[in-house]
C-alpha positions in Angstrom: 150.0 133.2 -14.1 153.4 131.5 -14.7 151.6 128.1 -15.4 149.3 129.8 -17.9 152.3 131.3 -19.7 154.0 127.9 -19.9 150.8 126.3 -21.3 150.6 129.1 -24.0 154.2 128.5 -24.9 153.7 124.7 -25.1 150.7 125.2 -27.3 152.5 127.5 -29.7 155.5 125.1 -29.8 153.3 122.2 -30.7 151.8 124.3 -33.5 155.3 125.1 -34.7 156.4 121.5 -34.7 153.3 120.5 -36.7 154.1 123.2 -39.3 157.8 122.3 -39.5 157.3 118.5 -39.7 154.5 118.4 -42.3 154.1 120.0 -45.7 152.3 123.2 -45.1 150.6 125.8 -47.2 151.9 128.5 -45.0 154.4 131.0 -46.6 157.8 131.8 -45.0 156.4 135.0 -43.7 153.5 133.2 -42.0 155.9 130.7 -40.5 158.2 133.5 -39.3 155.2 135.2 -37.6 154.6 131.9 -35.7 158.2 131.9 -34.5 157.8 135.5 -33.4 154.8 134.6 -31.3 156.7 131.9 -29.5 159.7 134.1 -29.0 157.6 136.9 -27.5 156.2 134.4 -25.0 159.7 133.3 -24.0 160.9 136.9 -23.9 158.4 137.7 -21.1 160.3 135.4 -18.8 162.9 138.1 -18.3 164.6 136.4 -15.3 164.8 132.9 -16.8 168.0 132.6 -18.8 166.9 129.4 -20.5 163.7 131.0 -21.7 165.6 134.0 -23.0 167.9 131.7 -25.0 164.9 130.0 -26.5 163.5 133.4 -27.4 166.8 134.3 -29.2 166.6 131.0 -31.1 163.0 131.6 -32.2 163.7 135.2 -33.2 166.7 134.1 -35.3 164.6 131.4 -37.0 162.1 134.2 -37.9 164.8 136.4 -39.3 166.1 133.4 -41.4 162.6 132.9 -42.8 162.1 136.6 -43.6 165.5 136.7 -45.4 164.4 133.7 -47.6 161.3 135.8 -48.6 161.0 138.0 -51.7 162.4 141.3 -50.7 159.6 143.1 -52.6 157.1 141.7 -50.1 155.1 144.2 -48.2 157.0 145.9 -45.4 159.9 143.4 -45.7 162.6 145.7 -44.2 160.3 147.1 -41.5 159.3 143.6 -40.3 162.9 142.4 -40.0 163.8 145.7 -38.3 161.2 145.0 -35.6 162.5 141.5 -35.1 166.0 142.7 -34.7 164.8 145.3 -32.2 163.1 142.6 -30.1 166.2 140.4 -30.3 168.1 143.3 -28.9 165.7 143.7 -26.0 166.2 139.9 -25.3 169.9 140.3 -25.2 169.5 143.3 -22.9 167.5 141.0 -20.5 170.2 138.3 -20.7 172.9 140.9 -19.8 170.9 141.9 -16.7 170.4 138.3 -15.7 174.0 137.0 -16.2 175.8 140.4 -15.8 177.8 139.3 -18.9 179.1 142.0 -21.3 178.9 139.6 -24.3 175.2 140.1 -24.4 175.6 143.9 -24.3 177.8 143.7 -27.5 175.3 141.4 -29.2 172.4 143.8 -28.2 174.3 146.7 -29.6 175.0 144.8 -32.8 171.5 143.8 -33.6 170.2 147.2 -32.8 172.5 148.6 -35.4 171.1 146.1 -37.8 167.6 147.1 -36.8 168.4 150.8 -37.5 169.8 149.9 -40.9 166.8 147.8 -41.9 164.4 150.5 -40.6 166.1 153.2 -42.7 165.8 151.0 -45.8 162.1 150.5 -44.9 161.6 154.2 -44.7 163.2 154.7 -48.1 161.2 151.9 -49.7 157.9 152.9 -48.1 158.1 156.7 -47.6 154.4 157.1 -47.3 153.9 154.3 -44.7 153.0 156.3 -41.6 153.6 153.4 -39.3 157.2 152.8 -40.5 157.8 156.5 -40.6 156.6 157.0 -37.0 158.7 154.0 -35.8 161.8 155.4 -37.5 161.3 158.7 -35.9 160.7 157.2 -32.5 163.5 154.7 -32.4 166.3 156.3 -34.4 165.7 160.0 -34.2 165.5 160.6 -37.9 166.7 164.1 -39.0 163.4 164.6 -40.8 161.8 165.1 -37.4 163.3 168.6 -37.2 161.8 169.5 -40.6 158.5 168.0 -39.5 158.4 170.1 -36.4 159.3 173.2 -38.3 156.5 172.9 -40.8 153.8 171.2 -38.7 151.9 172.2 -35.5 152.9 170.4 -32.4 150.0 167.9 -32.3 149.6 165.4 -29.4 150.9 162.7 -31.7 154.0 164.8 -32.6 154.6 165.6 -28.9 154.5 161.9 -28.1 157.0 161.1 -30.8 159.2 163.9 -29.6 159.1 162.5 -26.1 159.9 159.0 -27.4 162.9 160.5 -29.2 164.3 161.8 -25.9 163.8 158.4 -24.4 165.7 156.9 -27.3 168.6 159.2 -26.6 168.6 158.1 -23.0 168.7 154.5 -24.0 171.5 155.2 -26.4 173.5 156.9 -23.5 172.8 153.8 -21.3 174.0 151.4 -24.0 177.1 153.5 -24.6 178.0 153.5 -20.9 177.6 149.7 -20.8 180.1 149.5 -23.6 182.3 152.1 -21.8 182.0 154.6 -24.7 181.8 157.8 -22.7 182.1 160.1 -25.8 179.1 158.4 -27.5 177.2 158.7 -24.2 178.0 162.4 -24.0 176.8 163.0 -27.5 173.5 161.2 -26.7 173.0 163.3 -23.6 173.8 166.5 -25.4 171.0 165.8 -28.0 168.5 165.6 -25.1 169.9 168.7 -23.5 169.6 170.6 -26.8 165.9 169.8 -26.9 165.5 170.9 -23.2 167.4 174.1 -23.7 165.3 175.0 -26.7 162.1 174.5 -24.8 163.4 176.4 -21.9 164.5 179.4 -24.1 161.0 179.5 -25.6 159.4 179.4 -22.1 157.9 176.0 -22.8 159.8 174.1 -20.2 157.7 174.1 -17.0 157.3 172.2 -13.9 153.8 171.2 -15.0 155.2 168.2 -16.9 158.2 165.9 -16.2 160.6 167.7 -18.6 162.0 170.2 -16.0 163.0 167.3 -13.7 164.3 165.3 -16.7 166.3 168.4 -17.7 168.0 168.5 -14.3 168.6 164.7 -14.4 170.2 165.0 -17.8 172.5 167.8 -16.7 173.5 165.6 -13.7 174.3 162.7 -16.1 176.4 165.0 -18.2 178.3 166.1 -15.1 178.9 162.5 -14.2 180.3 161.7 -17.6 182.6 164.8 -17.6 183.7 163.7 -14.1 184.6 160.2 -15.3 186.9 161.7 -17.9 188.5 164.2 -15.4 187.0 167.2 -17.1 186.4 168.9 -13.8 185.5 172.4 -15.0 182.9 171.1 -17.4 181.5 168.7 -14.7 181.3 171.6 -12.2 179.3 173.7 -14.7 176.9 170.8 -15.4 176.3 170.1 -11.7 175.8 173.8 -11.1 173.1 174.0 -13.8 171.5 170.8 -12.5 171.4 172.3 -9.0 169.7 175.5 -10.3 167.0 173.5 -12.3 166.4 171.1 -9.3 165.9 174.2 -7.1 163.2 175.4 -9.5 161.4 172.1 -9.5 161.5 171.7 -5.7 160.5 175.3 -5.1 157.5 175.3 -7.5 156.4 171.7 -6.8 156.9 170.8 -3.1 154.6 167.8 -3.5 156.6 166.4 -6.3 159.8 167.0 -4.3 158.3 165.0 -1.4 157.4 162.1 -3.8 160.9 162.1 -5.3 162.4 161.9 -1.8 160.1 159.1 -0.8 160.8 157.1 -3.9 164.6 157.5 -3.6 164.5 156.3 0.0 162.2 153.3 -0.9 164.5 152.3 -3.8 167.5 152.5 -1.6 166.2 150.9 1.6 166.0 147.3 0.4 167.3 144.5 2.7 171.1 144.6 3.0 173.4 142.1 4.7 176.2 143.9 6.3 179.5 141.9 6.0 181.1 141.0 9.3 184.4 142.6 8.4 182.6 145.9 7.5 180.7 145.8 10.8 183.9 145.4 12.7 185.5 148.3 10.8 182.6 150.5 11.7 182.8 149.5 15.3 186.6 150.2 15.4 186.2 153.7 13.8 183.3 154.5 16.0 185.3 153.5 19.1 188.2 155.7 18.0 185.7 158.6 17.5 184.2 158.1 20.9 187.7 158.1 22.4 188.5 161.3 20.6 185.3 163.0 22.0 186.1 161.8 25.6 189.6 163.1 25.4 188.4 166.4 23.9 186.1 167.0 26.9 189.0 166.4 29.3 191.5 168.4 27.4 192.9 171.5 29.1 193.3 173.3 25.8 190.6 172.1 23.3 191.8 174.6 20.7 195.1 172.7 20.2 193.8 169.2 21.1 192.9 168.1 17.5 196.4 168.8 16.2 198.1 166.9 19.0 195.6 164.0 18.6 196.4 163.8 14.9 200.2 163.8 15.6 199.8 161.0 18.2 197.5 158.8 16.2 198.4 159.5 12.6 194.9 160.3 11.7 192.5 163.2 12.4 188.9 163.4 13.5 188.0 164.4 10.0 189.6 161.2 8.7 187.3 159.2 11.1 184.2 161.0 9.9 185.3 160.6 6.3 185.7 156.9 6.8 182.5 156.3 8.7 180.4 158.2 6.1 180.9 155.8 3.1 180.7 152.8 5.5 177.3 153.8 6.7 176.3 154.7 3.1 177.1 151.1 2.0 175.0 149.7 4.8 172.1 152.1 3.8 172.2 154.0 7.1 171.6 157.3 5.2 171.1 159.7 8.1 174.3 158.5 9.8 176.2 158.6 6.5 175.0 162.2 6.0 175.9 163.2 9.6 179.5 162.0 9.4 180.1 163.3 5.9 178.9 166.8 6.9 181.3 166.7 9.9 184.1 165.5 7.6 183.4 168.4 5.2 183.5 170.8 8.1 186.8 169.5 9.4 188.6 169.5 6.1 187.2 172.9 5.1 189.1 174.4 8.0 192.4 173.1 6.7 193.9 174.7 3.6 196.6 172.1 3.1 196.6 170.2 -0.2 196.0 166.8 1.5 193.0 168.1 3.3 191.6 169.7 0.2 191.8 166.4 -1.7 190.0 164.7 1.2 187.4 167.5 1.2 186.7 166.9 -2.5 186.1 163.2 -1.8 183.9 164.0 1.2 181.8 166.3 -1.0 181.3 163.5 -3.5 180.2 161.0 -0.9 177.9 163.5 0.8 176.4 164.2 -2.6 175.6 160.4 -2.9 174.0 160.3 0.6 171.8 163.3 -0.2 170.8 162.0 -3.6 169.7 158.7 -2.1 167.4 160.7 0.2 165.9 162.7 -2.7 167.7 165.9 -1.8 168.6 166.6 -5.5 169.5 170.3 -5.4 171.9 170.0 -2.5 173.3 166.8 -3.9 174.2 168.6 -7.1 175.7 171.5 -5.1 178.2 169.1 -3.4 179.1 167.5 -6.6 179.8 170.9 -8.1 182.0 171.8 -5.1 183.9 168.5 -5.5 184.5 169.2 -9.1 185.6 172.8 -8.5 188.1 171.5 -5.9 189.4 168.8 -8.2 189.8 171.3 -11.0 191.8 173.5 -8.8 194.0 170.7 -7.5 194.6 169.4 -11.0 195.7 172.8 -12.2 198.1 173.1 -9.3 199.6 169.6 -10.1 200.0 170.7 -13.7 201.7 173.9 -12.7 204.2 172.0 -10.5 204.9 169.6 -13.4 205.6 172.5 -15.7 208.0 174.1 -13.2 210.0 170.9 -13.0 210.3 170.8 -16.8 
């Protein structure tokens, strides 16, 4: 297949060279279309950075040729918008291959140009259904709301509505790559508005994917609030996510099983455990085994844990809390869950501020371990508990600061 693709590219490149080197009757638009064909062939090589660079070069040649064309040509703005959109997709692939933020910024820039060109196209060709549909799908034109208010929800409109939600998710992803949390929150909120409206009208059911998407969107919102230390709002989002996940898992046990299986398969790829991490796990496990041996021999088990902590400078809860994330990083999910549950139990019995902070962290890691096993409702539950604890601790810190002032 790869050899066939290379042959196709070579053939197209030869045609291009022939057109460029000799006088041709082809118009600029026709030449641009040839460049686009070559660019698309290179773009399919998503893991080959050299091919992606050649795709960028070909797309830019096409844009230059389009810009040299009479702007009154048929679908001028719409065609350039489509090329900018594909150029953005190419930059996105380059960012994934090289893990370089410069391509993310370029991607964002050309997508803004695509949006601008598409809006011009929609103004110039208001009756062109193809342009109109593309505008609604890619850029969530406000006219969609009017269209839905005055038209029955046909299969085509439902598809466009679904694409609109996908576009908002992509917008949130791009915003996060650019570390623009506020923009990401706005994009997520637009999707949530749609889901809440459907839920209020009783049109959100487990018969399609929207119920699960709704829960996932609430979870993303919670993560964004958590990143900006808005713990109360994060806790509320995670609580709502938990409730919606519970509805999905209760009504569709088969879907729940599929989700669990996919999560585990996605997470259980080969992993090479670094030697220093392996040694750390062994040291902590050895200390935990020693604790358990001493506990069995202790004359007063009730007071043993406190004396052990005083002697060693760490508690059994600390050992479990350390082992959990280590096992999580090695993808030993059941062991990670086991130790983190024990850490939560240990810290829950201690009301001191230090233990409560450790408890919040343990809840977060336990949430991660559960999420990777597809246990979405309980994962959201532990994230909610972590946020509630963090909000409480932050309020106490603020109160102490006010007292000092």
